[in-house]
N, CA, C and O atoms as CSV, one atom per row, in Angstrom:
chain,resi,resn,atom,element,x,y,z
A,1,MET,N,N,0.817,-1.189,0.000
A,1,MET,CA,C,0.000,0.000,0.000
A,1,MET,C,C,0.866,1.261,0.000
A,1,MET,O,O,0.602,2.195,-0.756
A,2,LEU,N,N,1.893,1.287,0.842
A,2,LEU,CA,C,2.763,2.454,0.931
A,2,LEU,C,C,3.408,2.748,-0.418
A,2,LEU,O,O,3.477,3.904,-0.836
A,3,ALA,N,N,3.877,1.712,-1.096
A,3,ALA,CA,C,4.524,1.913,-2.399
A,3,ALA,C,C,3.540,2.436,-3.429
A,3,ALA,O,O,3.910,3.250,-4.275
A,4,SER,N,N,2.309,1.989,-3.376
A,4,SER,CA,C,1.307,2.488,-4.319
A,4,SER,C,C,1.017,3.965,-4.092
A,4,SER,O,O,0.850,4.720,-5.049
A,5,LEU,N,N,0.959,4.377,-2.843
A,5,LEU,CA,C,0.725,5.797,-2.549
A,5,LEU,C,C,1.882,6.652,-3.053
A,5,LEU,O,O,1.666,7.684,-3.689
A,6,ALA,N,N,3.097,6.226,-2.770
A,6,ALA,CA,C,4.270,6.984,-3.215
A,6,ALA,C,C,4.394,6.936,-4.731
A,6,ALA,O,O,4.660,7.958,-5.365
A,7,GLY,N,N,4.205,5.765,-5.314
A,7,GLY,CA,C,4.348,5.616,-6.760
A,7,GLY,C,C,3.327,6.409,-7.543
A,7,GLY,O,O,3.664,7.056,-8.535
A,8,ALA,N,N,2.085,6.365,-7.105
A,8,ALA,CA,C,1.048,7.122,-7.809
A,8,ALA,C,C,1.330,8.616,-7.747
A,8,ALA,O,O,1.101,9.332,-8.722
A,9,ALA,N,N,1.824,9.089,-6.612
A,9,ALA,CA,C,2.138,10.517,-6.487
A,9,ALA,C,C,3.237,10.934,-7.459
A,9,ALA,O,O,3.252,12.068,-7.940
A,10,MET,N,N,4.156,10.015,-7.745
A,10,MET,CA,C,5.234,10.321,-8.700
A,10,MET,C,C,4.694,10.669,-10.077
A,10,MET,O,O,5.307,11.440,-10.816
A,11,THR,N,N,3.549,10.100,-10.419
A,11,THR,CA,C,3.034,10.255,-11.781
A,11,THR,C,C,2.142,11.468,-11.954
A,11,THR,O,O,1.635,11.702,-13.051
A,12,TRP,N,N,1.934,12.252,-10.896
A,12,TRP,CA,C,1.146,13.468,-11.033
A,12,TRP,C,C,2.078,14.607,-11.395
A,12,TRP,O,O,2.929,14.436,-12.267
A,13,ASP,N,N,1.954,15.739,-10.774
A,13,ASP,CA,C,2.786,16.861,-11.212
A,13,ASP,C,C,4.194,16.781,-10.623
A,13,ASP,O,O,4.463,15.991,-9.719
A,14,GLN,N,N,5.068,17.604,-11.149
A,14,GLN,CA,C,6.478,17.544,-10.789
A,14,GLN,C,C,6.703,17.794,-9.303
A,14,GLN,O,O,7.574,17.170,-8.696
A,15,SER,N,N,5.932,18.697,-8.712
A,15,SER,CA,C,6.145,19.001,-7.292
A,15,SER,C,C,5.887,17.776,-6.412
A,15,SER,O,O,6.573,17.576,-5.409
A,16,GLU,N,N,4.904,16.963,-6.783
A,16,GLU,CA,C,4.644,15.746,-6.010
A,16,GLU,C,C,5.780,14.745,-6.168
A,16,GLU,O,O,6.177,14.097,-5.200
A,17,ALA,N,N,6.301,14.617,-7.372
A,17,ALA,CA,C,7.443,13.728,-7.591
A,17,ALA,C,C,8.649,14.209,-6.789
A,17,ALA,O,O,9.373,13.399,-6.210
A,18,ASP,N,N,8.864,15.515,-6.754
A,18,ASP,CA,C,9.976,16.076,-5.984
A,18,ASP,C,C,9.805,15.793,-4.491
A,18,ASP,O,O,10.775,15.488,-3.796
A,19,THR,N,N,8.579,15.894,-4.006
A,19,THR,CA,C,8.302,15.615,-2.594
A,19,THR,C,C,8.575,14.152,-2.267
A,19,THR,O,O,9.170,13.846,-1.234
A,20,ILE,N,N,8.145,13.252,-3.140
A,20,ILE,CA,C,8.415,11.825,-2.931
A,20,ILE,C,C,9.919,11.577,-2.911
A,20,ILE,O,O,10.413,10.843,-2.056
A,21,ALA,N,N,10.642,12.176,-3.834
A,21,ALA,CA,C,12.094,12.000,-3.876
A,21,ALA,C,C,12.741,12.473,-2.576
A,21,ALA,O,O,13.667,11.842,-2.065
A,22,GLU,N,N,12.249,13.574,-2.056
A,22,GLU,CA,C,12.831,14.149,-0.840
A,22,GLU,C,C,12.541,13.308,0.404
A,22,GLU,O,O,13.404,13.169,1.270
A,23,TYR,N,N,11.346,12.754,0.498
A,23,TYR,CA,C,10.925,12.094,1.739
A,23,TYR,C,C,10.803,10.581,1.663
A,23,TYR,O,O,10.416,9.961,2.653
A,24,GLU,N,N,11.115,9.968,0.544
A,24,GLU,CA,C,10.897,8.527,0.365
A,24,GLU,C,C,11.587,7.707,1.453
A,24,GLU,O,O,10.956,6.832,2.047
A,25,GLN,N,N,12.844,7.961,1.726
A,25,GLN,CA,C,13.577,7.194,2.746
A,25,GLN,C,C,12.975,7.394,4.140
A,25,GLN,O,O,12.841,6.447,4.915
A,26,GLU,N,N,12.621,8.634,4.439
A,26,GLU,CA,C,12.045,8.953,5.746
A,26,GLU,C,C,10.683,8.277,5.935
A,26,GLU,O,O,10.392,7.749,7.009
A,27,VAL,N,N,9.865,8.294,4.905
A,27,VAL,CA,C,8.549,7.656,4.982
A,27,VAL,C,C,8.704,6.149,5.175
A,27,VAL,O,O,7.996,5.545,5.981
A,28,PHE,N,N,9.631,5.548,4.434
A,28,PHE,CA,C,9.843,4.110,4.580
A,28,PHE,C,C,10.344,3.780,5.985
A,28,PHE,O,O,9.882,2.814,6.593
A,29,ALA,N,N,11.276,4.566,6.504
A,29,ALA,CA,C,11.794,4.335,7.859
A,29,ALA,C,C,10.671,4.434,8.896
A,29,ALA,O,O,10.633,3.655,9.849
A,30,SER,N,N,9.772,5.378,8.714
A,30,SER,CA,C,8.632,5.514,9.627
A,30,SER,C,C,7.709,4.303,9.530
A,30,SER,O,O,7.161,3.848,10.534
A,31,TYR,N,N,7.542,3.790,8.322
A,31,TYR,CA,C,6.725,2.596,8.116
A,31,TYR,C,C,7.328,1.409,8.878
A,31,TYR,O,O,6.616,0.679,9.567
A,32,ILE,N,N,8.636,1.229,8.746
A,32,ILE,CA,C,9.322,0.152,9.469
A,32,ILE,C,C,9.160,0.357,10.974
A,32,ILE,O,O,8.909,-0.593,11.715
A,33,GLY,N,N,9.307,1.608,11.418
A,33,GLY,CA,C,9.115,1.904,12.836
A,33,GLY,C,C,7.729,1.512,13.321
A,33,GLY,O,O,7.578,0.966,14.414
A,34,GLY,N,N,6.723,1.789,12.511
A,34,GLY,CA,C,5.357,1.406,12.861
A,34,GLY,C,C,5.180,-0.102,12.934
A,34,GLY,O,O,4.493,-0.612,13.819
A,35,LEU,N,N,5.802,-0.810,12.000
A,35,LEU,CA,C,5.746,-2.273,12.047
A,35,LEU,C,C,6.384,-2.796,13.335
A,35,LEU,O,O,5.839,-3.677,14.000
A,36,ARG,N,N,7.529,-2.245,13.668
A,36,ARG,CA,C,8.239,-2.679,14.882
A,36,ARG,C,C,7.421,-2.335,16.137
A,36,ARG,O,O,7.339,-3.138,17.067
A,37,ASP,N,N,6.826,-1.155,16.157
A,37,ASP,CA,C,5.976,-0.765,17.291
A,37,ASP,C,C,4.801,-1.724,17.462
A,37,ASP,O,O,4.319,-1.937,18.575
A,38,ALA,N,N,4.348,-2.295,16.356
A,38,ALA,CA,C,3.222,-3.231,16.392
A,38,ALA,C,C,3.664,-4.660,16.715
A,38,ALA,O,O,2.844,-5.576,16.766
A,39,GLY,N,N,4.980,-4.841,16.934
A,39,GLY,CA,C,5.473,-6.152,17.324
A,39,GLY,C,C,6.149,-6.952,16.229
A,39,GLY,O,O,6.558,-8.091,16.457
A,40,TRP,N,N,6.273,-6.377,15.049
A,40,TRP,CA,C,6.920,-7.088,13.943
A,40,TRP,C,C,8.404,-7.252,14.237
A,40,TRP,O,O,9.050,-6.317,14.712
A,41,THR,N,N,8.949,-8.435,13.958
A,41,THR,CA,C,10.362,-8.714,14.234
A,41,THR,C,C,11.089,-9.251,13.009
A,41,THR,O,O,12.140,-9.880,13.135
A,42,GLY,N,N,10.546,-9.009,11.849
A,42,GLY,CA,C,11.138,-9.528,10.619
A,42,GLY,C,C,12.363,-8.750,10.171
A,42,GLY,O,O,12.898,-7.915,10.900
A,43,GLU,N,N,12.787,-9.042,8.965
A,43,GLU,CA,C,13.977,-8.426,8.386
A,43,GLU,C,C,13.587,-7.233,7.519
A,43,GLU,O,O,12.764,-7.360,6.613
A,44,GLU,N,N,14.176,-6.084,7.799
A,44,GLU,CA,C,13.868,-4.871,7.042
A,44,GLU,C,C,14.149,-5.015,5.544
A,44,GLU,O,O,13.354,-4.527,4.741
A,45,PRO,N,N,15.254,-5.668,5.128
A,45,PRO,CA,C,15.486,-5.808,3.681
A,45,PRO,C,C,14.360,-6.545,2.947
A,45,PRO,O,O,14.111,-6.274,1.773
A,46,ASP,N,N,13.687,-7.461,3.622
A,46,ASP,CA,C,12.564,-8.164,2.988
A,46,ASP,C,C,11.414,-7.204,2.700
A,46,ASP,O,O,10.801,-7.258,1.634
A,47,VAL,N,N,11.128,-6.326,3.657
A,47,VAL,CA,C,10.064,-5.339,3.471
A,47,VAL,C,C,10.484,-4.327,2.416
A,47,VAL,O,O,9.671,-3.914,1.589
A,48,ARG,N,N,11.746,-3.927,2.443
A,48,ARG,CA,C,12.241,-2.955,1.456
A,48,ARG,C,C,12.113,-3.531,0.048
A,48,ARG,O,O,11.704,-2.825,-0.874
A,49,LEU,N,N,12.457,-4.794,-0.125
A,49,LEU,CA,C,12.346,-5.419,-1.442
A,49,LEU,C,C,10.889,-5.467,-1.902
A,49,LEU,O,O,10.598,-5.170,-3.060
A,50,ALA,N,N,9.981,-5.834,-1.017
A,50,ALA,CA,C,8.560,-5.860,-1.385
A,50,ALA,C,C,8.082,-4.459,-1.759
A,50,ALA,O,O,7.365,-4.283,-2.744
A,51,TYR,N,N,8.476,-3.484,-0.985
A,51,TYR,CA,C,8.123,-2.080,-1.241
A,51,TYR,C,C,8.671,-1.629,-2.594
A,51,TYR,O,O,7.944,-1.052,-3.403
A,52,LEU,N,N,9.952,-1.894,-2.833
A,52,LEU,CA,C,10.567,-1.476,-4.098
A,52,LEU,C,C,9.977,-2.217,-5.286
A,52,LEU,O,O,9.859,-1.651,-6.373
A,53,SER,N,N,9.608,-3.467,-5.095
A,53,SER,CA,C,9.011,-4.239,-6.191
A,53,SER,C,C,7.749,-3.570,-6.709
A,53,SER,O,O,7.476,-3.604,-7.908
A,54,GLN,N,N,6.985,-2.969,-5.824
A,54,GLN,CA,C,5.781,-2.241,-6.228
A,54,GLN,C,C,6.132,-0.843,-6.735
A,54,GLN,O,O,5.605,-0.397,-7.754
A,55,LEU,N,N,7.015,-0.162,-6.029
A,55,LEU,CA,C,7.333,1.226,-6.367
A,55,LEU,C,C,7.973,1.357,-7.749
A,55,LEU,O,O,7.669,2.297,-8.484
A,56,VAL,N,N,8.846,0.432,-8.103
A,56,VAL,CA,C,9.534,0.566,-9.392
A,56,VAL,C,C,8.599,0.372,-10.576
A,56,VAL,O,O,8.935,0.768,-11.692
A,57,THR,N,N,7.441,-0.227,-10.358
A,57,THR,CA,C,6.496,-0.328,-11.478
A,57,THR,C,C,6.054,1.058,-11.928
A,57,THR,O,O,5.712,1.253,-13.094
A,58,TYR,N,N,6.060,2.011,-11.018
A,58,TYR,CA,C,5.739,3.395,-11.378
A,58,TYR,C,C,6.924,4.061,-12.065
A,58,TYR,O,O,6.739,4.862,-12.982
A,59,VAL,N,N,8.136,3.739,-11.632
A,59,VAL,CA,C,9.337,4.323,-12.235
A,59,VAL,C,C,9.449,3.902,-13.698
A,59,VAL,O,O,9.746,4.728,-14.560
A,60,ILE,N,N,9.215,2.628,-13.978
A,60,ILE,CA,C,9.341,2.168,-15.362
A,60,ILE,C,C,8.174,2.625,-16.231
A,60,ILE,O,O,8.172,2.412,-17.443
A,61,PHE,N,N,7.193,3.246,-15.609
A,61,PHE,CA,C,6.054,3.811,-16.324
A,61,PHE,C,C,6.440,5.096,-17.072
A,61,PHE,O,O,5.803,5.440,-18.067
A,62,PHE,N,N,7.474,5.809,-16.606
A,62,PHE,CA,C,7.844,7.086,-17.217
A,62,PHE,C,C,8.255,6.974,-18.686
A,62,PHE,O,O,7.847,7.824,-19.477
A,63,PRO,N,N,9.039,5.974,-19.093
A,63,PRO,CA,C,9.326,5.849,-20.531
A,63,PRO,C,C,8.067,5.603,-21.365
A,63,PRO,O,O,7.969,6.072,-22.499
A,64,GLN,N,N,7.109,4.870,-20.805
A,64,GLN,CA,C,5.855,4.627,-21.526
A,64,GLN,C,C,5.077,5.931,-21.703
A,64,GLN,O,O,4.542,6.189,-22.781
A,65,ILE,N,N,5.010,6.748,-20.662
A,65,ILE,CA,C,4.333,8.039,-20.778
A,65,ILE,C,C,5.004,8.871,-21.863
A,65,ILE,O,O,4.328,9.505,-22.673
A,66,THR,N,N,6.330,8.866,-21.877
A,66,THR,CA,C,7.081,9.623,-22.881
A,66,THR,C,C,6.746,9.141,-24.281
A,66,THR,O,O,6.478,9.952,-25.168
A,67,ALA,N,N,6.757,7.831,-24.490
A,67,ALA,CA,C,6.462,7.280,-25.817
A,67,ALA,C,C,5.046,7.631,-26.261
A,67,ALA,O,O,4.833,8.025,-27.408
A,68,ILE,N,N,4.092,7.490,-25.367
A,68,ILE,CA,C,2.699,7.799,-25.707
A,68,ILE,C,C,2.541,9.273,-26.047
A,68,ILE,O,O,1.821,9.626,-26.981
A,69,THR,N,N,3.207,10.125,-25.294
A,69,THR,CA,C,3.135,11.568,-25.528
A,69,THR,C,C,3.672,11.937,-26.904
A,69,THR,O,O,3.185,12.876,-27.532
A,70,LEU,N,N,4.670,11.205,-27.371
A,70,LEU,CA,C,5.302,11.524,-28.653
A,70,LEU,C,C,4.556,10.963,-29.861
A,70,LEU,O,O,4.811,11.383,-30.989
A,71,LEU,N,N,3.644,10.025,-29.643
A,71,LEU,CA,C,2.887,9.440,-30.749
A,71,LEU,C,C,1.660,10.292,-31.053
A,71,LEU,O,O,0.881,10.615,-30.157
A,72,ALA,N,N,1.498,10.645,-32.297
A,72,ALA,CA,C,0.417,11.560,-32.687
A,72,ALA,C,C,-0.973,10.985,-32.438
A,72,ALA,O,O,-1.860,11.706,-31.980
A,73,GLU,N,N,-1.178,9.719,-32.728
A,73,GLU,CA,C,-2.524,9.135,-32.673
A,73,GLU,C,C,-2.696,8.135,-31.530
A,73,GLU,O,O,-3.471,7.189,-31.669
A,74,GLN,N,N,-2.024,8.306,-30.444
A,74,GLN,CA,C,-2.122,7.386,-29.312
A,74,GLN,C,C,-3.353,7.745,-28.469
A,74,GLN,O,O,-3.469,8.880,-28.004
A,75,PRO,N,N,-4.277,6.783,-28.266
A,75,PRO,CA,C,-5.514,7.068,-27.530
A,75,PRO,C,C,-5.295,7.549,-26.089
A,75,PRO,O,O,-6.102,8.328,-25.582
A,76,ARG,N,N,-4.242,7.112,-25.429
A,76,ARG,CA,C,-3.992,7.496,-24.035
A,76,ARG,C,C,-3.336,8.876,-23.909
A,76,ARG,O,O,-3.135,9.368,-22.799
A,77,LYS,N,N,-3.007,9.492,-25.032
A,77,LYS,CA,C,-2.314,10.777,-25.011
A,77,LYS,C,C,-3.116,11.837,-24.251
A,77,LYS,O,O,-2.547,12.581,-23.452
A,78,THR,N,N,-4.397,11.911,-24.483
A,78,THR,CA,C,-5.246,12.893,-23.803
A,78,THR,C,C,-5.246,12.661,-22.294
A,78,THR,O,O,-5.216,13.613,-21.514
A,79,PHE,N,N,-5.279,11.400,-21.890
A,79,PHE,CA,C,-5.244,11.072,-20.466
A,79,PHE,C,C,-3.970,11.602,-19.818
A,79,PHE,O,O,-4.025,12.244,-18.769
A,80,PHE,N,N,-2.824,11.335,-20.441
A,80,PHE,CA,C,-1.565,11.778,-19.842
A,80,PHE,C,C,-1.425,13.294,-19.869
A,80,PHE,O,O,-0.863,13.883,-18.945
A,81,ARG,N,N,-1.923,13.917,-20.903
A,81,ARG,CA,C,-1.907,15.388,-20.939
A,81,ARG,C,C,-2.666,15.948,-19.743
A,81,ARG,O,O,-2.185,16.858,-19.066
A,82,SER,N,N,-3.846,15.407,-19.485
A,82,SER,CA,C,-4.650,15.934,-18.374
A,82,SER,C,C,-4.054,15.548,-17.020
A,82,SER,O,O,-4.100,16.339,-16.078
A,83,ARG,N,N,-3.503,14.360,-16.916
A,83,ARG,CA,C,-2.906,13.922,-15.639
A,83,ARG,C,C,-1.702,14.773,-15.276
A,83,ARG,O,O,-1.563,15.201,-14.130
A,84,LEU,N,N,-0.839,15.019,-16.240
A,84,LEU,CA,C,0.372,15.792,-15.968
A,84,LEU,C,C,0.117,17.289,-15.992
A,84,LEU,O,O,0.833,18.052,-15.343
A,85,GLY,N,N,-0.892,17.714,-16.730
A,85,GLY,CA,C,-1.255,19.120,-16.767
A,85,GLY,C,C,-0.247,20.016,-17.460
A,85,GLY,O,O,-0.151,21.207,-17.164
A,86,VAL,N,N,0.510,19.430,-18.394
A,86,VAL,CA,C,1.523,20.203,-19.122
A,86,VAL,C,C,1.471,19.840,-20.602
A,86,VAL,O,O,0.823,18.866,-20.988
A,87,ASP,N,N,2.156,20.626,-21.426
A,87,ASP,CA,C,2.207,20.314,-22.851
A,87,ASP,C,C,3.111,19.102,-23.086
A,87,ASP,O,O,3.811,18.655,-22.177
A,88,ASP,N,N,3.089,18.578,-24.308
A,88,ASP,CA,C,3.822,17.349,-24.629
A,88,ASP,C,C,5.322,17.473,-24.369
A,88,ASP,O,O,5.929,16.568,-23.796
A,89,GLU,N,N,5.910,18.568,-24.779
A,89,GLU,CA,C,7.357,18.751,-24.601
A,89,GLU,C,C,7.729,18.755,-23.116
A,89,GLU,O,O,8.724,18.151,-22.715
A,90,THR,N,N,6.930,19.434,-22.317
A,90,THR,CA,C,7.191,19.481,-20.877
A,90,THR,C,C,6.972,18.112,-20.245
A,90,THR,O,O,7.701,17.729,-19.330
A,91,ALA,N,N,5.979,17.373,-20.722
A,91,ALA,CA,C,5.732,16.023,-20.206
A,91,ALA,C,C,6.942,15.126,-20.434
A,91,ALA,O,O,7.353,14.390,-19.536
A,92,VAL,N,N,7.508,15.185,-21.626
A,92,VAL,CA,C,8.693,14.383,-21.933
A,92,VAL,C,C,9.850,14.798,-21.030
A,92,VAL,O,O,10.556,13.947,-20.488
A,93,GLU,N,N,10.041,16.086,-20.872
A,93,GLU,CA,C,11.123,16.598,-20.023
A,93,GLU,C,C,10.940,16.145,-18.571
A,93,GLU,O,O,11.889,15.691,-17.932
A,94,GLN,N,N,9.717,16.273,-18.059
A,94,GLN,CA,C,9.459,15.889,-16.673
A,94,GLN,C,C,9.599,14.384,-16.460
A,94,GLN,O,O,10.143,13.951,-15.445
A,95,CYS,N,N,9.117,13.593,-17.397
A,95,CYS,CA,C,9.245,12.140,-17.263
A,95,CYS,C,C,10.704,11.715,-17.300
A,95,CYS,O,O,11.109,10.810,-16.571
A,96,SER,N,N,11.486,12.359,-18.137
A,96,SER,CA,C,12.923,12.068,-18.182
A,96,SER,C,C,13.579,12.425,-16.857
A,96,SER,O,O,14.415,11.678,-16.348
A,97,GLN,N,N,13.200,13.563,-16.306
A,97,GLN,CA,C,13.742,13.996,-15.019
A,97,GLN,C,C,13.343,13.019,-13.911
A,97,GLN,O,O,14.167,12.670,-13.066
A,98,ARG,N,N,12.101,12.584,-13.914
A,98,ARG,CA,C,11.637,11.653,-12.881
A,98,ARG,C,C,12.333,10.306,-13.002
A,98,ARG,O,O,12.683,9.692,-11.994
A,99,LEU,N,N,12.533,9.849,-14.220
A,99,LEU,CA,C,13.241,8.586,-14.413
A,99,LEU,C,C,14.646,8.693,-13.835
A,99,LEU,O,O,15.109,7.789,-13.140
A,100,THR,N,N,15.317,9.795,-14.123
A,100,THR,CA,C,16.661,10.021,-13.585
A,100,THR,C,C,16.633,10.090,-12.060
A,100,THR,O,O,17.523,9.560,-11.394
A,101,THR,N,N,15.623,10.735,-11.518
A,101,THR,CA,C,15.508,10.900,-10.066
A,101,THR,C,C,15.280,9.577,-9.346
A,101,THR,O,O,15.808,9.368,-8.254
A,102,PHE,N,N,14.506,8.689,-9.943
A,102,PHE,CA,C,14.086,7.477,-9.239
A,102,PHE,C,C,14.736,6.187,-9.740
A,102,PHE,O,O,14.462,5.122,-9.188
A,103,ILE,N,N,15.576,6.248,-10.753
A,103,ILE,CA,C,16.154,5.026,-11.332
A,103,ILE,C,C,16.980,4.252,-10.300
A,103,ILE,O,O,17.093,3.029,-10.385
A,104,HIS,N,N,17.551,4.956,-9.335
A,104,HIS,CA,C,18.356,4.286,-8.306
A,104,HIS,C,C,17.534,3.273,-7.506
A,104,HIS,O,O,18.092,2.338,-6.932
A,105,LEU,N,N,16.220,3.454,-7.465
A,105,LEU,CA,C,15.378,2.508,-6.734
A,105,LEU,C,C,15.365,1.143,-7.414
A,105,LEU,O,O,15.286,0.113,-6.745
A,106,ILE,N,N,15.443,1.136,-8.736
A,106,ILE,CA,C,15.538,-0.131,-9.466
A,106,ILE,C,C,16.856,-0.810,-9.126
A,106,ILE,O,O,16.896,-2.013,-8.870
A,107,ASP,N,N,17.938,-0.030,-9.127
A,107,ASP,CA,C,19.251,-0.579,-8.773
A,107,ASP,C,C,19.256,-1.137,-7.347
A,107,ASP,O,O,19.803,-2.209,-7.093
A,108,GLU,N,N,18.643,-0.400,-6.428
A,108,GLU,CA,C,18.574,-0.860,-5.038
A,108,GLU,C,C,17.811,-2.182,-4.939
A,108,GLU,O,O,18.233,-3.094,-4.227
A,109,GLY,N,N,16.699,-2.284,-5.646
A,109,GLY,CA,C,15.930,-3.522,-5.642
A,109,GLY,C,C,16.721,-4.690,-6.206
A,109,GLY,O,O,16.664,-5.802,-5.681
A,110,MET,N,N,17.457,-4.431,-7.278
A,110,MET,CA,C,18.279,-5.491,-7.879
A,110,MET,C,C,19.368,-5.955,-6.906
A,110,MET,O,O,19.678,-7.145,-6.844
A,111,GLU,N,N,19.940,-5.033,-6.157
A,111,GLU,CA,C,20.946,-5.406,-5.159
A,111,GLU,C,C,20.334,-6.268,-4.055
A,111,GLU,O,O,20.962,-7.215,-3.583
A,112,LEU,N,N,19.121,-5.941,-3.650
A,112,LEU,CA,C,18.462,-6.731,-2.608
A,112,LEU,C,C,18.136,-8.143,-3.086
A,112,LEU,O,O,18.166,-9.095,-2.307
A,113,VAL,N,N,17.827,-8.265,-4.368
A,113,VAL,CA,C,17.539,-9.590,-4.926
A,113,VAL,C,C,18.801,-10.444,-4.920
A,113,VAL,O,O,18.753,-11.660,-4.730
A,114,GLY,N,N,19.938,-9.771,-5.132
A,114,GLY,CA,C,21.220,-10.459,-5.068
A,114,GLY,C,C,21.645,-10.923,-6.373
A,114,GLY,O,O,22.711,-11.527,-6.496
C-alpha cells in the first residue's frame, strides 16, 4: 500500500514527484518503525524489497508516458496530458527527469535480490 501511494504521487505533477524523492527514505523508515511498534520482528530488507518491487512499477512507467506523448494518434495521449497538466514537450522533459531521479530505486531492488 505504501509503495502504491508513493508511486502514484510520482506520476502526477512535478512538485509531487519532488516531494516523494525528498521524503521517500524517511517515509519508509517511519513505516518500518510502525511495524516494529506493532510487534513485527522480521527483516527490514525483505520489506524494502517488497516495497521497491511495487514502487519501481511506477518508475518504469515514465518511458511509456514519454512514448505515448510523442505518438500523434495514441488514444492514451489525452489522459496523460490531463494527468500531468503540461504540454507534450514538458511532459517528456518531466518524465525524463523523474526517471533520472528514481532510477536508483531499481538498482537498489536489484541489489536486494542479489
